[in-house]
Each structure stands twice: as C-alpha cells, then as structure tokens.
C-alpha positions as CSV (number, residue, x, y, z in Angstrom):
1,M,14.8,30.2,7.5
2,P,17.5,28.7,5.3
3,K,16.4,26.1,2.8
4,R,17.7,22.6,3.2
5,D,19.4,21.0,0.2
6,V,17.9,17.5,-0.4
7,D,18.9,15.2,-3.2
8,V,15.5,13.5,-3.6
9,V,12.1,14.2,-2.0
10,V,9.2,11.8,-2.3
11,I,5.7,13.0,-1.3
12,S,2.5,11.1,-1.7
13,D,-1.2,11.1,-0.7
14,V,-1.6,14.8,-0.1
15,H,-5.3,14.7,-1.2
16,L,-5.6,18.4,-2.2
17,G,-9.2,19.3,-2.4
18,T,-10.3,17.5,0.7
19,Y,-10.9,18.7,4.3
20,G,-8.3,16.3,5.7
21,C,-5.4,17.8,3.6
22,H,-2.8,19.6,5.6
23,A,-1.9,22.0,2.8
24,K,-0.5,24.8,5.0
25,E,1.9,22.4,6.7
26,L,2.9,21.0,3.4
27,L,3.5,24.5,2.0
28,R,5.8,25.3,4.9
29,Y,7.7,22.1,4.3
30,L,8.1,22.7,0.5
31,K,9.3,26.3,1.2
32,S,11.9,24.9,3.6
33,I,13.6,22.6,1.1
34,K,15.6,22.9,-2.1
35,P,15.3,19.4,-3.7
36,K,17.4,18.3,-6.7
37,T,14.5,16.0,-7.6
38,L,10.9,16.1,-6.5
39,I,8.7,13.0,-6.8
40,L,4.9,13.3,-6.3
41,N,3.9,9.7,-5.9
42,G,0.2,9.7,-6.4
43,D,-3.0,11.0,-4.8
44,I,-1.7,14.6,-4.8
45,I,-5.0,15.9,-6.1
46,D,-8.1,14.1,-5.0
47,I,-10.0,14.2,-8.2
48,W,-12.6,11.7,-6.8
49,Q,-13.8,14.3,-4.4
50,F,-12.7,17.5,-6.2
51,S,-15.3,20.3,-5.9
52,K,-15.3,24.0,-6.9
53,S,-17.0,24.7,-3.6
54,Y,-13.9,23.5,-1.7
55,W,-10.6,24.6,-3.0
56,P,-8.9,26.8,-0.3
57,E,-6.2,29.3,-1.2
58,S,-3.7,27.2,0.8
59,H,-4.3,24.3,-1.6
60,M,-3.7,26.5,-4.6
61,K,-0.5,27.8,-3.0
62,V,0.8,24.2,-2.8
63,V,0.2,23.9,-6.6
64,R,2.0,27.2,-7.2
65,R,4.9,26.1,-5.1
66,I,5.3,22.9,-7.1
67,M,5.1,25.0,-10.3
68,K,7.8,27.2,-8.9
69,F,10.1,24.2,-8.6
70,I,9.3,23.3,-12.2
71,S,10.0,26.9,-13.5
72,E,13.3,26.9,-11.7
73,G,14.3,23.7,-13.6
74,T,13.9,21.2,-10.7
75,P,13.0,17.8,-12.2
76,V,9.4,17.1,-10.9
77,Y,7.9,13.7,-11.5
78,Y,4.1,13.3,-11.0
79,L,3.2,9.6,-10.6
80,T,-0.5,8.9,-10.9
81,G,-2.4,7.2,-8.1
82,N,-6.0,6.0,-7.6
83,H,-7.5,9.3,-6.5
84,D,-6.0,11.1,-9.4
85,E,-6.2,8.2,-11.9
86,M,-8.0,10.4,-14.4
87,L,-4.6,11.8,-15.2
88,R,-3.4,8.4,-16.4
89,K,-4.8,9.2,-19.9
90,F,-2.1,12.0,-20.0
91,A,0.7,9.7,-18.9
92,E,4.1,10.2,-20.5
93,L,3.4,14.0,-20.7
94,D,6.8,15.6,-20.7
95,I,7.1,19.4,-20.5
96,G,10.4,21.0,-19.5
97,S,11.4,19.6,-16.1
98,F,7.9,18.2,-15.5
99,K,7.0,14.6,-16.3
100,L,3.6,12.9,-15.7
101,I,4.1,9.1,-15.6
102,N,2.7,6.0,-13.9
103,K,6.0,4.6,-12.5
104,L,9.6,5.6,-12.3
105,V,13.0,3.9,-12.1
106,L,15.6,6.3,-10.7
107,E,19.4,5.8,-10.6
108,L,20.8,6.8,-7.2
109,D,24.5,6.4,-6.6
110,G,24.8,3.3,-8.7
111,K,21.6,1.8,-7.3
112,K,18.1,1.6,-8.7
113,A,14.9,2.8,-7.1
114,W,11.5,1.7,-8.4
115,V,8.8,4.2,-7.6
116,F,5.1,3.8,-8.0
117,H,1.9,4.6,-6.1
118,G,0.8,1.1,-5.2
119,D,-2.9,1.0,-6.0
120,V,-2.3,-1.7,-8.6
121,F,-2.3,-4.2,-5.7
122,D,-5.8,-3.1,-4.6
123,I,-8.1,-5.6,-6.2
124,T,-11.2,-4.3,-4.6
125,M,-10.6,-0.9,-6.0
126,Q,-10.0,-2.2,-9.5
127,H,-13.3,-4.2,-9.5
128,S,-15.6,-2.1,-7.4
129,K,-14.5,1.5,-7.8
130,W,-17.9,2.9,-6.7
131,L,-17.4,1.1,-3.3
132,A,-13.9,2.5,-3.0
133,K,-15.2,6.1,-3.7
134,L,-17.9,5.6,-1.1
135,G,-15.3,4.6,1.3
136,A,-13.2,7.7,0.5
137,I,-16.2,10.0,1.2
138,G,-16.7,8.2,4.5
139,Y,-13.0,8.6,5.3
140,D,-13.1,12.3,4.5
141,S,-16.1,12.7,6.8
142,L,-14.2,10.9,9.6
143,I,-11.3,13.3,9.1
144,L,-13.7,16.3,9.4
145,L,-15.1,14.9,12.7
146,N,-11.6,14.1,13.9
147,S,-10.5,17.7,13.2
148,F,-13.4,19.1,15.2
149,V,-12.7,16.7,18.2
150,N,-9.0,17.6,18.1
151,W,-9.9,21.3,18.1
152,C,-12.0,20.8,21.3
153,L,-9.2,18.8,22.8
154,S,-6.6,21.5,22.1
155,I,-8.8,24.0,23.9
156,L,-8.9,21.7,26.9
157,G,-5.1,21.1,26.6
158,K,-5.6,17.4,26.0
159,E,-3.6,15.1,23.6
160,K,-5.0,14.8,20.1
161,L,-6.5,11.6,18.7
162,S,-6.5,9.9,15.3
163,F,-9.8,8.1,14.7
164,S,-8.7,6.4,11.5
165,K,-5.5,5.1,13.0
166,K,-7.4,3.6,15.9
167,I,-9.9,2.0,13.5
168,K,-7.2,0.5,11.4
169,A,-5.3,-0.8,14.4
170,R,-8.5,-2.7,15.6
171,F,-9.0,-4.6,12.3
172,K,-6.7,-7.5,11.7
173,D,-7.7,-7.5,8.0
174,A,-6.3,-4.0,7.6
175,V,-3.0,-5.0,9.2
176,K,-2.9,-8.1,7.0
177,F,-3.5,-5.9,3.9
178,I,-0.6,-3.7,4.8
179,N,1.7,-6.6,5.4
180,D,0.7,-8.2,2.1
181,F,1.0,-4.9,0.3
182,E,4.6,-4.4,1.5
183,Q,5.6,-8.0,0.8
184,T,4.1,-8.0,-2.7
185,A,5.9,-4.8,-3.6
186,A,9.2,-6.2,-2.2
187,D,8.8,-9.5,-4.1
188,L,8.3,-7.8,-7.4
189,A,11.2,-5.4,-6.8
190,I,13.5,-8.3,-5.9
191,D,12.5,-10.2,-9.1
192,K,13.3,-7.1,-11.1
193,G,16.7,-6.6,-9.4
194,Y,15.9,-3.2,-7.8
195,D,17.7,-2.0,-4.7
196,F,14.8,0.2,-3.4
197,V,11.0,0.0,-3.9
198,I,9.1,3.2,-3.0
199,C,5.3,3.3,-2.6
200,G,2.5,5.5,-1.1
201,H,-1.2,4.6,-1.2
202,I,-1.6,3.0,2.3
203,H,-0.8,6.1,4.4
204,Q,1.7,4.0,6.3
205,T,5.3,5.3,6.6
206,E,7.9,2.6,6.5
207,K,11.6,1.9,5.9
208,R,12.8,-1.6,6.2
209,I,14.6,-4.4,4.4
210,I,12.3,-7.2,3.2
211,E,13.7,-10.5,2.1
212,N,12.5,-13.6,0.4
213,G,14.2,-16.7,-1.0
214,K,15.6,-14.8,-3.9
215,G,17.1,-11.9,-2.1
216,G,16.3,-8.6,-0.4
217,V,15.2,-5.0,-1.1
218,M,14.7,-1.9,1.0
219,Y,11.0,-1.1,1.1
220,L,10.0,2.5,1.6
221,N,6.7,4.3,2.0
222,S,6.3,8.0,2.2
223,G,3.1,8.0,4.2
224,D,0.7,10.9,3.7
225,W,-0.2,14.5,4.4
226,V,-3.6,13.8,5.9
227,E,-2.6,12.0,9.1
228,N,1.2,11.4,9.3
229,L,2.5,14.6,7.5
230,T,5.5,12.7,6.3
231,S,7.8,12.4,3.2
232,L,10.9,10.5,2.2
233,E,14.2,12.2,1.8
234,Y,17.4,10.9,0.1
235,N,20.7,12.4,0.9
236,D,24.3,11.2,0.8
237,G,23.2,7.6,-0.1
238,E,20.7,7.3,2.8
239,W,16.9,7.4,2.9
240,T,15.2,9.0,5.9
241,I,11.5,9.5,6.8
242,F,10.8,13.2,7.4
243,K,8.1,14.0,9.9
244,Y,6.6,17.5,10.0
245,I,6.8,19.0,13.5
246,P,5.2,22.4,13.9
247,A,7.7,23.7,16.4
248,N,10.5,23.3,13.8
249,F,8.9,25.9,11.5
250,I,8.7,29.6,12.0
251,T,5.2,30.2,10.7
252,D,5.3,34.0,10.2
253,E,8.6,33.9,8.2
254,I,7.4,31.0,6.0
255,E,4.0,32.4,5.2
256,T,5.0,35.9,4.3
257,D,7.3,34.8,1.4
258,A,7.2,37.6,-1.1
259,S,7.0,35.1,-3.9
260,D,3.4,34.4,-3.0
261,E,2.3,38.0,-3.5
262,E,0.0,37.9,-6.5
263,D,-3.0,40.1,-7.4
264,L,-6.5,38.6,-6.9
265,S,-7.4,38.4,-10.6
266,S,-4.4,36.2,-11.4
267,K,-5.2,33.9,-8.5
268,L,-8.8,33.5,-9.6
269,S,-7.7,32.9,-13.3
270,M,-5.3,30.1,-12.2
271,K,-7.9,28.5,-10.0
272,N,-10.6,28.5,-12.7
273,L,-8.1,27.1,-15.3
274,F,-7.1,24.3,-12.8
275,A,-10.7,23.5,-12.1
276,H,-11.5,23.3,-15.9
277,F,-8.5,20.9,-16.4
278,L,-9.8,18.6,-13.7
279,E,-13.3,18.7,-15.1
280,E,-11.9,17.7,-18.5
281,S,-10.0,14.8,-16.9
282,V,-13.2,13.3,-15.3
C-alpha cells in the first residue's frame, strides 16, 4: 500500500496501556501515511492506568512507529494531556526532531494554529484528581464490557454499539460541557488572534467556525483512538477529519512490514526501559 503524503497529522487520546485503545488500527494508519509534521496532542500514553501486566506488543509497536518517524527526521511534537500529565515535568525537552511541550503555535501557509490538549478547562479534574482517576477506571471497564458485547454482536451479524456514546448523549450536562469547552477554546483563540484552535481531550471530533463579538476562528478536535478512531489532517491549506475504516486497509500487507522484525530480547529491553521511564514519571 503506497503511503499518503500529509502536511500535518494531529492525533490525540490514544490511551496506550488501556483495554480500550485500538493500537492495531492506529499502527495501520501510521504505516499508511508520510507526514511532514506529526502532532501527538495529549493522552497518548495513559500513565494514570499504566500497568506492567497490560502492555501488549501492538501498543509497543505504536511507540516504535513514532520513534521511526523521529529517527527519519520527521518533526514530532508530543503535547501533554491529563492522562500523561506526569510528563509535564519534562516539558520543553528537545531531542533532534522530537519536542515535548504543553502547547504549540504552528505557522501554516501564513496562518497560525494554536494546539493544546484542552484539560486546562476541566475544573473538576484540577481540584479532584482522585475523582477523575476513579472515573477513568470506570470508563475503561465500560470499554471492556462494550468490547465483549460487540464481539457477541459481530458473531450474530448485528450492528455494533457504543455504550459511552449513548451515556454521553443522554446527559444534558455532558452536552453542555462539550459546548462550553469548544466556545471557551474559541474565545481564547480569537483573543490571541489565531486562525485555528486545535484540541483533543473530550473524544469528540469537530471542525467548525466559531464566532463571538470579536471575530471568528476555526475550532478543530481530533477525537480519539478509543471510540472514534480519528485524526486531523492538513493538506493544501485545508483541514480534514480522518476516520479509520477497516475496509480501506489491507491488513496482511500492513502488518508484515519488515521494519517491525526485531529479535525478542530487543523488544523486551525496550519494553522494560519504557516501563521504568513511566515509573520514574509517577
């Protein structure tokens, strides 16, 4: 499968290290593109729930694929989120083409894009982190249950369900939070004179112009790789929302990439080193 050239790719809320993460699908996507710039906009690794007992090889392959981009000289920006907030103590780390930062302003064809995860708007998380972490564990359990139910439905030939989407849709407070989140991000971007504001965090893909009395800005959200399997792509002056569709990927060709062939000892060494780094961050 030929790789697609993409000027900018924005990915957020992958949640590596959790059962809900669609690492195999993300790996196929990453192998299908050749980005000039890759932005990882928070919650890529779920440090809150990281456990040595659950770190599948597919999750490690995603990390290795990102490292491959870095080794090839592709600028990779890792913006911290709330689930990987432990990395914020290392913010401003700059190694080769890799940068670890909290927010980013990117020049795109004479326009400015302001990129950040978005958890700064979450007052509850800032003041009651233990409650937020408890909610995250519950959410992961819901994803596990949802996966089992969808497996049963697939055997019966029935349409899959998303429990979390249905729960969110039934609570007006959740809808209000999303609307307030988007408006707040837009208002701040307008005040700062940016043309685009790009967030993650709320697992809700979006691309729309938001206006207030002072002007307007294009608000974009890359969604997530737990439910939506989406990213943002910028090409020829236009932003689009990419949606992963299994039928568009040739699984066998993608997964037998020779670049992934490594001996077992090197894989284990890399995994142990990565686990040690996360432990030091906590």
